[in-house]
VOGU-3710 file (C-alpha; in Angstrom, 3 decimals, decimal comma):
1> mptdqqtsdn> 85,885/112,386/84,115  82,395/113,403/83,088  80,629/111,980/80,080  77,931/113,624/78,019  77,863/111,553/74,841  76,283/108,155/74,292  76,183/105,580/71,564  72,927/104,237/70,232  72,963/101,562/72,912  73,413/104,176/75,656
11> tpipratpap> 77,079/103,319/76,185  78,803/106,369/77,709  81,778/107,770/75,808  84,409/109,690/77,796  84,519/113,276/76,605  87,289/115,811/76,814  87,130/118,275/79,677  88,944/121,594/79,993  92,368/121,009/81,531  92,510/121,977/85,218
21> arlgdatavq> 94,813/124,755/86,324  98,480/123,876/86,613  99,621/122,279/89,814  100,748/124,629/92,539  104,089/124,923/94,273  103,190/122,177/96,731  103,473/119,574/93,988  106,264/121,087/91,912  109,484/119,082/91,711  112,498/121,068/92,858
31> glprapapaa> 114,749/121,887/89,923  112,182/120,804/87,330  109,271/122,512/85,598  105,923/122,199/87,306  103,854/119,242/86,246  101,475/120,084/83,413  97,751/119,797/84,019  96,256/116,302/83,760  95,560/115,232/80,209  92,041/115,512/78,871
41> asdvvrttgl> 90,491/112,291/77,622  90,927/113,384/73,998  94,648/114,096/74,560  95,757/111,035/76,500  97,760/109,425/73,708  100,427/111,163/71,687  103,540/109,313/70,537  103,559/105,814/72,007  102,074/102,466/71,101  98,746/103,548/72,592
51> sqegleraar> 96,120/104,608/70,070  93,642/107,376/70,898  91,068/105,999/68,483  91,689/102,525/69,859  91,290/103,735/73,438  87,952/105,362/72,673  86,726/102,204/70,955  87,956/100,013/73,828  86,040/102,215/76,276  82,842/101,807/74,277
61> vaarlapdah> 83,231/98,045/73,910  84,173/97,547/77,554  81,202/99,619/78,745  78,764/97,596/76,678  80,132/94,265/77,896  80,999/95,202/81,498  77,794/93,958/83,172  78,057/90,540/81,534  81,812/90,340/82,182  81,146/91,106/85,841
71> arrhlheetl> 78,505/88,376/86,046  80,608/85,773/84,209  83,870/86,761/85,948  85,913/87,046/82,774  86,535/89,516/79,981  85,002/89,002/76,549  87,117/88,309/73,480  85,804/91,492/71,887  87,093/93,490/74,840  90,465/91,743/74,660
81> raldeagfar> 90,819/92,544/70,960  89,922/96,164/71,663  92,598/96,363/74,380  95,181/94,980/71,968  94,163/97,451/69,277  94,357/100,304/71,777  97,974/99,315/72,476  98,032/98,484/76,178  100,233/95,387/75,937  102,730/97,136/73,657
91> hfvpgrwggg> 102,898/100,411/75,592  106,225/99,729/77,332  107,619/97,200/74,826  110,995/98,359/73,441  110,920/100,075/70,081  113,106/97,402/68,487  110,110/95,045/68,720  107,544/97,585/67,512  106,489/98,767/70,960  105,968/102,271/72,243
101> sgtfrellha> 108,535/102,644/75,083  105,783/104,857/76,474  105,376/107,131/79,470  103,837/106,453/82,848  101,600/109,507/82,600  100,009/108,364/79,350  99,273/104,925/80,767  97,869/106,419/83,981  95,281/108,513/82,146  94,461/105,919/79,487
111> tavlaescas> 93,817/103,332/82,214  91,592/105,722/84,174  89,555/106,549/81,055  89,049/102,843/80,311  88,157/102,120/83,945  85,198/104,484/83,706  83,743/101,820/81,410  85,141/98,642/82,997  87,647/98,603/85,847  88,449/94,914/85,256
121> aawcgmlwav> 89,467/95,577/81,648  91,512/98,583/82,777  93,238/96,563/85,512  94,269/93,826/83,090  95,319/96,269/80,370  97,428/98,248/82,832  99,115/95,113/84,177  99,847/93,750/80,699  101,584/97,051/79,966  103,550/96,999/83,232
131> hgrfaarlpl> 104,595/93,382/82,768  105,883/94,268/79,305  108,107/96,831/81,022  109,416/94,109/83,331  109,967/91,647/80,494  112,028/94,255/78,650  114,773/93,543/81,184  115,086/89,916/80,122  117,991/89,002/77,840  117,437/89,692/74,146
141> paqrelwgeg> 116,833/86,034/73,182  113,900/85,926/75,624  112,566/89,222/74,295  112,681/87,745/70,809  110,561/84,803/71,986  108,008/87,163/73,508  107,810/89,825/70,802  109,507/88,446/67,697  106,128/88,120/65,963  104,670/91,377/67,270
151> pdtriaaglw> 104,524/93,656/70,322  100,985/92,852/71,493  101,895/89,844/73,620  99,899/89,762/76,855  102,053/88,900/79,858  100,653/87,959/83,274  102,799/87,733/86,401  103,035/85,998/89,751  105,403/88,265/91,656  104,146/87,525/95,168
161> pssgrarnah> 106,012/85,023/97,377  105,095/81,522/96,318  105,401/77,969/97,502  107,725/77,335/94,589  111,400/76,737/94,144  114,029/76,867/91,425  116,889/74,390/91,105  119,895/75,058/88,944  120,131/72,746/85,932  122,395/72,522/82,889
171> rgwlvegrwp> 121,937/75,829/81,000  118,824/76,707/82,908  116,560/76,052/85,855  113,981/73,542/87,017  111,081/75,557/88,397  107,903/74,510/90,194  105,380/76,043/92,557  102,041/77,742/93,076  101,331/81,456/92,700  98,188/83,246/93,940
181> vvsgvhhaaw> 96,246/86,101/92,348  97,651/86,120/88,806  95,457/88,674/87,058  94,490/88,104/83,425  96,166/84,715/83,307  93,520/83,069/81,111  94,116/85,663/78,403  97,925/85,829/78,592  100,453/84,174/76,298  103,351/84,293/78,783
191> lllvapedep> 103,855/84,523/82,553  106,589/86,002/84,716  106,918/83,902/87,878  109,119/84,547/90,905  110,663/81,633/92,798  113,484/81,364/95,346  116,627/79,440/94,489  117,600/76,329/96,365  121,072/77,825/96,698  121,497/80,974/98,839
201> gpsrvfavpr> 120,811/84,074/96,803  118,010/86,316/95,620  114,792/84,994/94,159  114,653/84,852/90,401  112,098/85,744/87,748  111,244/83,135/85,129  109,362/83,604/81,863  107,207/80,604/81,000  104,540/80,057/78,329  100,960/80,225/79,544
211> davavrdtwd> 100,385/76,644/78,414  102,972/75,452/80,951  100,800/76,289/83,973  97,526/74,970/85,318  94,979/77,584/86,402  92,724/77,014/89,412  89,540/79,089/89,508  89,881/80,925/92,825  89,002/84,580/92,118  85,440/85,381/93,184
221> aaglratgsh> 85,833/88,799/94,809  83,146/91,490/94,818  85,377/93,942/92,947  87,457/93,552/89,767  85,452/90,378/89,232  86,311/89,972/85,555  90,091/90,129/86,025  90,370/86,353/86,440  93,012/86,782/89,151  93,300/83,056/89,782
231> hvtltetfvp> 95,960/80,809/91,297  98,398/79,075/88,957  100,470/75,940/89,448  103,639/74,956/87,597  104,862/71,377/87,839  108,618/70,972/87,521  109,501/72,645/84,223  112,824/73,435/82,584  113,350/77,157/81,956  116,406/78,068/79,855
241> ehrslplpal> 118,830/80,519/81,413  118,052/83,258/78,878  114,461/83,394/80,203  115,480/84,231/83,752  117,070/87,017/85,765  117,488/87,843/89,469  114,477/89,588/90,989  116,502/92,690/92,007  117,470/93,164/88,349  113,764/93,414/87,560
251> learedrdga> 112,865/95,811/90,362  115,812/98,182/90,755  116,843/101,236/88,747  119,079/100,508/85,805  121,805/102,666/84,296  121,353/103,083/80,551  122,003/106,460/78,956  120,261/105,458/75,753  117,359/103,647/77,419  113,837/105,018/77,639
261> rchtapaqla> 112,838/106,180/81,114  110,292/103,362/81,428  113,102/100,820/80,999  115,504/102,332/83,533  113,181/103,440/86,357  112,779/101,224/89,449  109,542/99,285/89,719  108,267/101,133/92,796  108,651/104,572/91,221  105,430/104,113/89,243
271> gqllmcapal> 104,015/100,689/90,077  101,654/101,721/92,856  100,426/104,894/91,195  99,488/102,957/88,045  97,541/100,516/90,218  95,430/103,470/91,397  94,351/104,354/87,850  91,551/101,736/87,665  90,234/102,989/91,014  90,256/106,582/89,741
281> gaaraalraw> 88,163/105,648/86,714  85,846/103,428/88,761  85,307/106,255/91,268  84,338/108,606/88,455  81,882/106,024/87,132  80,377/105,467/90,601  79,957/109,192/91,148  78,306/109,534/87,746  75,882/106,686/88,521  75,053/108,077/91,977
291> trqvrpglea> 74,459/111,555/90,574  72,199/110,204/87,853  70,098/108,363/90,408  69,726/111,179/92,939  69,541/114,102/90,483  65,698/114,349/90,494  64,826/116,888/93,141  68,460/117,471/94,073  67,801/121,209/94,370  65,201/120,704/97,116
301> rrhaprrigl> 66,126/122,063/100,546  65,790/118,641/102,164  68,508/117,272/99,888  71,239/119,599/101,140  73,206/116,607/102,550  73,176/115,010/99,099  74,460/118,173/97,466  77,236/118,440/100,021  78,107/114,765/99,528  78,225/115,252/95,769
311> aragadidav> 80,495/118,296/96,119  82,859/116,619/98,552  83,137/113,343/96,656  83,645/115,117/93,338  86,325/117,384/94,799  88,114/114,431/96,426  88,182/112,494/93,152  89,466/115,547/91,261  92,131/116,087/93,933  93,295/112,491/93,587
321> ellldaaafr> 93,626/112,949/89,829  95,916/115,939/90,429  97,944/114,003/92,996  98,411/110,985/90,732  99,183/113,135/87,710  101,949/114,908/89,631  103,328/111,530/90,735  103,307/110,258/87,143  105,089/113,429/86,015  107,792/112,741/88,615
331> adsapvtpgt> 108,024/109,128/87,470  108,615/110,309/83,898  110,841/113,301/84,609  112,242/113,740/88,129  115,633/112,509/89,292  115,274/109,034/90,752  116,081/109,214/94,462  114,823/107,249/97,447  112,765/110,317/98,376  111,104/110,493/94,953
341> varnqrdaav> 110,207/106,810/95,059  108,863/107,052/98,609  106,845/110,169/97,786  105,169/108,426/94,860  104,399/105,406/97,027  102,918/107,737/99,650  100,750/109,557/97,125  99,499/106,306/95,603  98,508/104,829/98,971  96,802/108,034/100,092
351> saqrladavt> 95,026/108,324/96,734  93,637/104,808/96,952  92,270/105,458/100,429  90,790/108,833/99,459  89,010/107,323/96,473  87,527/104,564/98,619  86,441/107,084/101,242  84,908/109,404/98,625  82,752/106,701/97,054  81,837/105,100/100,379
361> sltqdvtspp> 80,700/108,478/101,720  77,955/108,538/99,091  76,424/105,401/100,607  76,141/106,984/104,043  73,197/109,174/103,085  70,366/107,521/105,010  67,992/108,231/102,127  70,118/106,275/99,644  71,582/103,170/101,299  73,799/100,932/99,125
371> dtldeefrrg> 71,130/98,329/98,401  68,931/100,947/96,738  71,655/102,218/94,400  71,955/100,946/90,864  74,246/98,246/89,565  76,770/100,595/87,965  77,323/102,378/91,286  77,715/99,160/93,257  80,135/97,760/90,685  82,265/100,908/90,805
381> wddvrtvath> 82,161/101,007/94,601  83,310/97,392/94,851  86,058/97,963/92,283  87,432/100,990/94,140  87,452/99,195/97,478  89,143/96,129/95,987  91,975/98,245/94,579  92,309/100,189/97,829  92,789/96,994/99,865  95,600/95,687/97,649
391> galsldaaaa> 98,685/94,932/99,715  100,916/97,072/97,500  98,823/100,134/98,440  99,143/99,742/102,207  99,250/103,206/103,756  101,187/101,904/106,777  103,971/100,548/104,576  104,035/103,636/102,350  104,154/105,972/105,356  107,030/104,029/106,888
401> ayaaalpage> 108,983/104,124/103,618  108,312/107,842/103,219  109,446/108,673/106,754  112,589/106,584/106,348  113,501/108,176/103,005  113,015/111,780/104,113  116,420/113,334/104,918  116,649/115,558/107,969  115,558/119,089/107,135  113,961/118,206/103,774
411> rp> 110,517/119,657/103,079  107,861/116,921/103,469
//
């Protein structure tokens, strides 16, 4: 999303843009109204725990501190406070605890706006929101521990297979293990950790206080450097039974006529598309930085390849926004079927790859190799590529799921 306003310290402020035309028939959901046009930056937040004023302030703060956060590999306290005030952690928290029970579409666009300033802050904010949605499936006593004093509790998660195990104990479990790539763990108050049972059965999810784990500094990637996605270790710790549930109960759709959509939808309906939001914002920022650097003399005949590259990359990024917005609309509104879930997974994986390709294409102009481009571009480029290589956004896996879920004769 373009920016044309700046603070006194030259921090860019996302501005509202005219809403694009409505999506065409190719993205309409059968039996439902067509998806509305993507929200403008000034109309991202409406009725949930997210605050428009807070989002705009968080974007300004994150932009100012992003270079230092990138260098130090962690987010600043001022950025963390701004994320809390914007309402990311509370976005999906149930209303009974003061949360927003918000929509996927609002979080998608708010995350992308923030990522234009700092993709690491956007990644952590998005995950804290998503993990609040997961934690809302814990029994009420556990929810009271998490949110009894307020809805802005930051929750990290280790949901990948671990070296851990869980043994049944009197009124609870004894849990231990090691979990890789736990984003935002240093700034979280609680963690959701997955471990297999000793007895045959599904893996389980356990909520443990942040102080119960040891963090090993392992995250030193080129992109999303300030997310602090380190490894965590839990020595054998008792977890009461009310702070645990089977992993399928966390991931699958849930029947609840009175429940908000965010609390009944399966995890894969929106999980991957929300992960693309930081890449969308980072791609916008990279394109903005590249355009700023090459703008002098851009009209010259010899710079025709640059103009074409600018047009193609900009169109690809805009197309991805439309694709993700339609997927978020389905996540909020469409009937939940295997085909709907697989289609959203497909669109998320394709979007991630298209964003990476769009930004990378700008580096292939022989007159502007990557090492001559400015820091903001390189940071955005690295952030986009890091998101695109995430295992959850594998195009092979998404394509296989989509093909398997498509009934014979159904329109692709």
